[in-house]
KETI-954266 format. One record per residue: residue number from 0; residue in three letters; x, y, z of N, C-alpha, C in turn. Coordinates in pm, 1 decimal. Layout:
[r NUM, 'Ala', [X, Y, Z], [X, Y, Z], [X, Y, Z]];
...
# end
This chain:
[r 0, 'Met', [13386.3, 15970.8, 13328.4], [13364.4, 15846.5, 13400.1], [13437.6, 15855.4, 13533.2]];
[r 1, 'Ser', [13370.1, 15828.9, 13642.3], [13430.2, 15841.3, 13773.8], [13505.3, 15716.0, 13817.6]];
[r 2, 'Gln', [13472.8, 15602.9, 13762.8], [13543.5, 15480.3, 13798.9], [13631.9, 15437.0, 13682.9]];
[r 3, 'Ser', [13740.1, 15371.0, 13716.3], [13828.8, 15324.5, 13610.1], [13781.9, 15188.8, 13557.5]];
[r 4, 'Val', [13820.4, 15160.4, 13435.4], [13784.0, 15034.2, 13372.9], [13884.2, 14928.5, 13415.3]];
[r 5, 'Ser', [13833.8, 14817.8, 13466.6], [13922.8, 14708.8, 13506.5], [13907.7, 14586.7, 13415.7]];
[r 6, 'Val', [13793.5, 14576.4, 13347.2], [13769.6, 14464.5, 13256.3], [13702.2, 14518.8, 13130.1]];
[r 7, 'Ser', [13755.5, 14481.4, 13014.9], [13694.4, 14516.9, 12886.8], [13651.0, 14388.4, 12817.3]];
[r 8, 'Ile', [13525.5, 14383.4, 12779.6], [13472.8, 14271.7, 12701.4], [13466.6, 14320.8, 12556.8]];
[r 9, 'Val', [13539.4, 14255.4, 12467.9], [13544.4, 14295.2, 12328.0], [13464.0, 14195.4, 12245.2]];
[r 10, 'Ile', [13366.9, 14248.7, 12169.8], [13280.3, 14165.8, 12086.6], [13305.7, 14201.3, 11940.3]];
[r 11, 'Pro', [13370.3, 14112.8, 11864.9], [13381.2, 14137.1, 11720.9], [13248.8, 14098.9, 11654.8]];
[r 12, 'Ala', [13201.1, 14183.2, 11564.5], [13070.5, 14156.3, 11503.8], [13070.2, 14197.8, 11357.4]];
[r 13, 'Lys', [13021.5, 14110.0, 11273.9], [12998.8, 14142.5, 11133.6], [12869.0, 14074.1, 11092.1]];
[r 14, 'Asn', [12771.6, 14154.1, 11056.1], [12640.1, 14104.0, 11016.6], [12578.3, 14014.4, 11124.1]];
[r 15, 'Glu', [12575.1, 14065.7, 11245.6], [12521.2, 13992.2, 11360.4], [12399.2, 14061.4, 11420.4]];
[r 16, 'Gln', [12319.0, 14126.6, 11337.6], [12204.8, 14202.6, 11388.2], [12108.4, 14118.7, 11470.6]];
[r 17, 'Asp', [12096.8, 13990.7, 11441.7], [12002.4, 13906.1, 11514.6], [12060.4, 13850.4, 11644.5]];
[r 18, 'Asn', [12192.2, 13857.0, 11660.8], [12256.4, 13794.1, 11775.9], [12314.6, 13891.8, 11877.4]];
[r 19, 'Val', [12361.7, 14005.9, 11830.9], [12437.0, 14094.2, 11919.0], [12353.6, 14155.3, 12032.6]];
[r 20, 'Pro', [12226.8, 14191.6, 12014.3], [12152.6, 14246.2, 12128.4], [12141.9, 14148.5, 12246.3]];
[r 21, 'Ala', [12109.7, 14024.1, 12218.5], [12097.5, 13924.8, 12326.2], [12231.8, 13899.9, 12393.4]];
[r 22, 'Leu', [12338.7, 13897.2, 12315.2], [12472.1, 13877.0, 12372.4], [12509.1, 13990.8, 12466.3]];
[r 23, 'Ile', [12485.5, 14113.8, 12423.5], [12516.0, 14230.4, 12507.5], [12434.8, 14226.1, 12636.6]];
[r 24, 'Gln', [12307.8, 14194.3, 12626.1], [12222.5, 14187.5, 12744.6], [12268.1, 14078.1, 12840.4]];
[r 25, 'Glu', [12305.7, 13962.2, 12788.0], [12353.9, 13852.7, 12873.3], [12483.0, 13891.7, 12945.7]];
[r 26, 'Ile', [12574.5, 13953.8, 12875.3], [12699.2, 13998.8, 12937.4], [12669.0, 14102.6, 13045.0]];
[r 27, 'His', [12582.6, 14196.6, 13011.9], [12545.4, 14301.9, 13107.2], [12486.5, 14242.5, 13235.2]];
[r 28, 'His', [12395.0, 14147.5, 13222.1], [12333.1, 14085.1, 13339.0], [12433.4, 14002.5, 13418.1]];
[r 29, 'Ala', [12520.1, 13929.9, 13348.6], [12616.7, 13844.2, 13417.0], [12719.0, 13923.7, 13497.1]];
[r 30, 'Leu', [12751.5, 14044.0, 13449.9], [12855.7, 14124.1, 13514.1], [12800.5, 14246.2, 13585.8]];
[r 31, 'Ala', [12670.9, 14248.2, 13611.4], [12605.4, 14365.3, 13670.1], [12662.9, 14405.4, 13805.8]];
[r 32, 'Gly', [12708.5, 14312.8, 13884.3], [12760.2, 14344.1, 14017.5], [12905.9, 14384.6, 14021.6]];
[r 33, 'Tyr', [12970.6, 14383.8, 13907.6], [13113.6, 14414.0, 13902.3], [13136.4, 14556.7, 13852.2]];
[r 34, 'Pro', [13207.2, 14636.7, 13930.4], [13237.5, 14772.9, 13884.5], [13350.7, 14772.6, 13781.6]];
[r 35, 'Gly', [13354.2, 14874.6, 13699.6], [13465.1, 14892.1, 13607.1], [13463.8, 14800.7, 13486.4]];
[r 36, 'Val', [13346.0, 14757.1, 13442.1], [13335.1, 14670.3, 13324.4], [13286.7, 14753.9, 13205.8]];
[r 37, 'Glu', [13353.4, 14739.3, 13091.4], [13305.9, 14803.7, 12969.9], [13285.9, 14697.9, 12862.9]];
[r 38, 'Ile', [13191.8, 14726.2, 12773.9], [13164.8, 14637.4, 12660.8], [13202.3, 14714.6, 12535.1]];
[r 39, 'Val', [13292.8, 14658.2, 12457.5], [13338.7, 14720.0, 12333.5], [13291.7, 14633.1, 12218.2]];
[r 40, 'Val', [13211.8, 14690.4, 12128.3], [13164.3, 14618.3, 12011.1], [13240.7, 14670.8, 11890.4]];
[r 41, 'Val', [13307.9, 14581.0, 11821.1], [13382.0, 14616.9, 11700.3], [13300.8, 14569.5, 11580.7]];
[r 42, 'Asp', [13242.5, 14664.9, 11508.8], [13162.5, 14633.1, 11390.2], [13256.4, 14631.4, 11269.8]];
[r 43, 'Asp', [13279.3, 14514.3, 11216.5], [13376.1, 14496.4, 11107.9], [13310.0, 14512.9, 10971.2]];
[r 44, 'Gly', [13248.5, 14630.1, 10949.5], [13191.7, 14659.1, 10818.1], [13061.6, 14588.0, 10787.8]];
[r 45, 'Ser', [12976.7, 14571.4, 10885.4], [12849.2, 14503.2, 10863.5], [12766.1, 14573.8, 10757.0]];
[r 46, 'Ser', [12696.8, 14493.4, 10676.8], [12607.1, 14548.5, 10576.6], [12461.5, 14538.9, 10622.1]];
[r 47, 'Asp', [12441.0, 14490.0, 10744.0], [12306.1, 14481.1, 10799.1], [12289.6, 14587.9, 10907.4]];
[r 48, 'Leu', [12202.8, 14565.2, 11001.3], [12171.9, 14664.0, 11105.4], [12244.7, 14638.3, 11236.9]];
[r 49, 'Thr', [12360.1, 14574.1, 11231.9], [12433.6, 14542.1, 11354.4], [12460.7, 14665.7, 11439.1]];
[r 50, 'Leu', [12518.5, 14769.0, 11380.1], [12552.6, 14888.7, 11457.0], [12428.2, 14955.0, 11515.9]];
[r 51, 'Glu', [12322.7, 14962.1, 11439.9], [12198.6, 15021.7, 11488.4], [12141.2, 14941.8, 11604.4]];
[r 52, 'Arg', [12149.9, 14809.6, 11596.9], [12100.5, 14724.5, 11706.4], [12185.6, 14742.6, 11832.1]];
[r 53, 'Val', [12316.3, 14760.5, 11814.6], [12405.0, 14785.7, 11928.4], [12364.8, 14916.7, 11997.2]];
[r 54, 'Ile', [12345.1, 15020.3, 11917.9], [12306.2, 15150.2, 11973.1], [12171.5, 15141.0, 12043.6]];
[r 55, 'His', [12075.2, 15074.7, 11981.9], [11942.4, 15059.0, 12042.7], [11952.2, 14981.9, 12175.2]];
[r 56, 'Thr', [12030.2, 14876.6, 12177.3], [12046.1, 14796.3, 12298.8], [12108.0, 14878.9, 12410.2]];
[r 57, 'Ala', [12205.5, 14961.0, 12377.2], [12269.1, 15046.8, 12477.1], [12167.6, 15143.4, 12537.7]];
[r 58, 'His', [12087.3, 15205.7, 12453.9], [11986.5, 15299.5, 12502.8], [11878.6, 15228.8, 12583.7]];
[r 59, 'Ala', [11836.2, 15112.4, 12538.5], [11728.0, 15039.4, 12604.9], [11768.6, 14987.3, 12742.3]];
[r 60, 'Thr', [11895.5, 14950.2, 12757.9], [11940.4, 14893.4, 12884.8], [12004.2, 14997.0, 12976.0]];
[r 61, 'Gly', [12035.2, 15114.1, 12921.6], [12097.8, 15218.3, 13002.7], [12245.8, 15195.2, 13026.2]];
[r 62, 'Ile', [12306.2, 15108.8, 12947.4], [12449.3, 15082.8, 12962.9], [12527.6, 15162.4, 12859.1]];
[r 63, 'Thr', [12652.2, 15182.4, 12889.0], [12740.2, 15252.8, 12796.4], [12818.0, 15150.6, 12715.6]];
[r 64, 'Leu', [12806.9, 15160.3, 12585.8], [12882.5, 15071.8, 12496.5], [12978.2, 15155.6, 12414.1]];
[r 65, 'Val', [13091.8, 15099.5, 12384.7], [13187.0, 15162.9, 12295.4], [13177.0, 15089.9, 12162.6]];
[r 66, 'Gly', [13134.0, 15160.0, 12058.7], [13119.7, 15098.7, 11926.9], [13232.0, 15143.8, 11834.8]];
[r 67, 'Ile', [13295.7, 15051.7, 11770.6], [13403.3, 15081.6, 11676.2], [13362.9, 15024.9, 11542.0]];
[r 68, 'Arg', [13370.0, 15110.2, 11440.6], [13331.0, 15063.0, 11307.4], [13445.5, 15084.5, 11212.0]];
# end
């Protein structure tokens, strides 16, 4: 990464497969003009498709997400 991170947005998520993609996209759009922003999703043992939706959203939008499970 060539730029340093100045703001980290941390999203705790457990069984949020229906909500997390829209949240990530809204954050991404709201902060698009700001350099050095990272989005960290903490998956707290979801039994649904939360992590898979996070990964899909990252690929679809071209943003880098840090996923912690």
